[in-house]
N, C-alpha and C positions, 0 to 999 in steps of 0.2 A: 403121591408121587412128586420125586423135588422137581422143582423147577430147572428146564437146561438154560442153564447160560448163554449158550450160544443163540439161544433165540430171543429177540424181542421181546419185552410183557405188551401185554394190550393197552398198558397206561400209555408207555412209547411210542407207539404205533397212533395213539390216539392223538399225543402230542404231535407225531409228526405231520399227522393231518390236519392238525389245526396252522402249522408252521410252514408250508410246502417249503422244498429247497428254494434257491434260484439257480442260473446261470453262469456260468463262465466267460468274463467277458473276452476273450481271446476265442477259445475252442466252440465254446456256446453249451458246453455239455454242463449238465446237471451238477451240480454241488450242495454241500451243506450251508444251510442259512449262518455268514458270521465267518466262514472259510477266508482265512488271508492268503492261500495258496492251490491251485489247483491240481488237482490229485493224477491229471492226465495229462497235462500240457505244462506243468511245471512254472506254474506264471502266477505271478500276485495279482494278488485283487486288488487291491489299496493301490497308493501314488507312487509304490516302487515300479507298477507295471509300465509307469510310462517312460523311464530309463530305458528299458529294455535288455536289462542287465541280472545275472542269474545272482543268486547269494552270494557265490562263491566270488565271483567276481567285486562285488559290492564291499565284499569283505577285507580283499586285498588294498579296494581301493582306499578305505578308511584305513587300514594300517600303514599307507603310503602316505595317505596325511599325517599321519603322527610321527613317522619318521622326520618329513620332511621338517616340521615343526620342532624338532631338534637338530637338524643339518644347517639350516639353513641359518639361524645364529652362529653358530660355527664357523661357516665359509664366512660368512662375514668379520670374522677377529681373527680371520688369517690374511686379510688384506693389508700392503705396504703401511708402514706406520709414518704415520706424520711430523716428518724433522725437515729443518733446510740443512742444505748441504753448501755453503758456502766456499766460493773461490775465488783466490786472489792472483792476480801478474800485473809485471812492475810495465810499464808502457813507455817510459821516459824517463830520466835520470838527471839532472841539471846543475850542476855543483857550483857552475858560475851562478846563475839565478836564485840557488837558493831551494829551490822545487824540486816534484819529483809527481809524478802522474801514475794511479793506481787503475784497473779495471775490476771491478767487485762485482760477483757474479754469484744468483741464488739458483742452484739446478735442484733442489727440493721438492714438497709440496705445503711446506710451512714459510710464513715471512720472518726477519730478523731485523734486529738494530745494529747496525753497524756504528761503533764509537770515532773508531780513527786510526790509524797505524804505530804502530811502538819499535822499537829495538829492542831483541833478544841478547843475549852474552852468550857466544858459544862455549862449549866447553872444552877445553882444551887439557893437554897432559898436566899441564901444571895444577889445575882446579882439581883431578884426580887425585882419590886418597893413597898415598903410599907408605912402604913400610917406616919403624923408625929409623932403623937403622940409614934407609936411605934418604931419611931427610937429614941426620947429623951429616953424612958426605956429601951430600950434593948441594952444589951453590947455585943459584940464581944464576941463568944465562943476562948476558946485555940484551938491555929491551934494542928492540930494532923497533919499536915505532916513532912515528914524527911530533914534532911540535901544535899538531891542528885539536882541534876541542874535542874530536873522538878519542885523541892519543892519551888525551888528562882527564878521560872519564867523565867528559860532558857531556852528555846525552842532550841532544836537541830535541824543544818540546814541538811537535806537529800541528800544525795548526791548518784549516783549512782555508782555500781561498774564496769561497764561498760561506760566507757566515750563518745562511739561511738554508744550507743544504738538507735532503729529506734524508732520514739515518735509518730509516725503515724500509729493505729491501724487499720487495714484494717474491713470491716464487716464480722460477721461470723468468728473471729478469736480470737485467746488470746494468752497473753505473761506472762512468767515468768519475772518479776524483781526483783531482787534485790537493796537493800542502806542501806547505813552505816550513824548511825547517828555523827554531829561532833559539841562539844559544845567547843567552842575556840579551833580550831584545834588540839582538840584528840576526840577520838574515844569514845562515853559515850552512853550509852543506858541503862535507865532504866527500871525495873521488868515490866511487861506489866501490874501487878496489880496497880500498882502503878501509873502507865501515863494515865491506863483507868481511875483512879478515878476522873480527871477533865479533862482529853481529851479526844477526839475521834480521829481516823484515817481514814483522807480522802486524795481524791486523786484529782487533779486539772485536768480538763479535758476540751478541746479547741472542740466544735465540728464544722464539716465542716459546718453545718447549719444555724451556727450561729456565730457572733465576739465576742460576752463574753462569760469567762468563769464560770464551775462549776465544784461542789463541789461534789464528789460524796464517800457517806462513806462506808466505809468494812462493808462488809455483817456481819459478824463472828464475827465482833470487839470484844464486850461485851461475846461472847459464846466461844472465843479460849481460850483453854487450853494450856500456855506453857508449862506444861510438857510434853505436846501427841505430838509438835513438835519435828520434825526429825532429 
């Protein structure tokens, strides 16, 4: 007669007799020796029993850790860029004394090097390209400029009143700077109305995040009143 597969052989019974089963660490029911989980209370028998988590929850936690390991670097890369944000305001324009005062601030999160002020010529209608026919027929209007150094296109060189001034402007800080105008070795500064008729005042800045200079226009150049300066 063929052996019944549903019945255990005498050898298997003898083997189990030599190695009796153990008990579940949780419900204390008998389980097979070496079993990793109890089939009655579904509790792990190894180190995982100390966490009190089911296999489903444990799998979800492993998946969550995997997702966070990818998401966290992506979130850190979205943070605001590190750069300087320079602003300039005119505080005083002293044509008689040949000097002026500026307030330069850095509202960014990186430092910058402030080189000094400069005058940039404004673009006028005469500077814009015109048609050839208009160039032939048009006549240059009479000059309304005065006999000052600005009118003669002799732009002054601006020197700081203090030679040892710190050019590095740290983030979230400001500095009040005074410069004097040098034309041919002497102090010569025209009235602000005459200067801004043809020029705009700017500050040359070298941000730490860039190797090229940037010209920052003075915020209140067009609205500053020379009579209201202290």
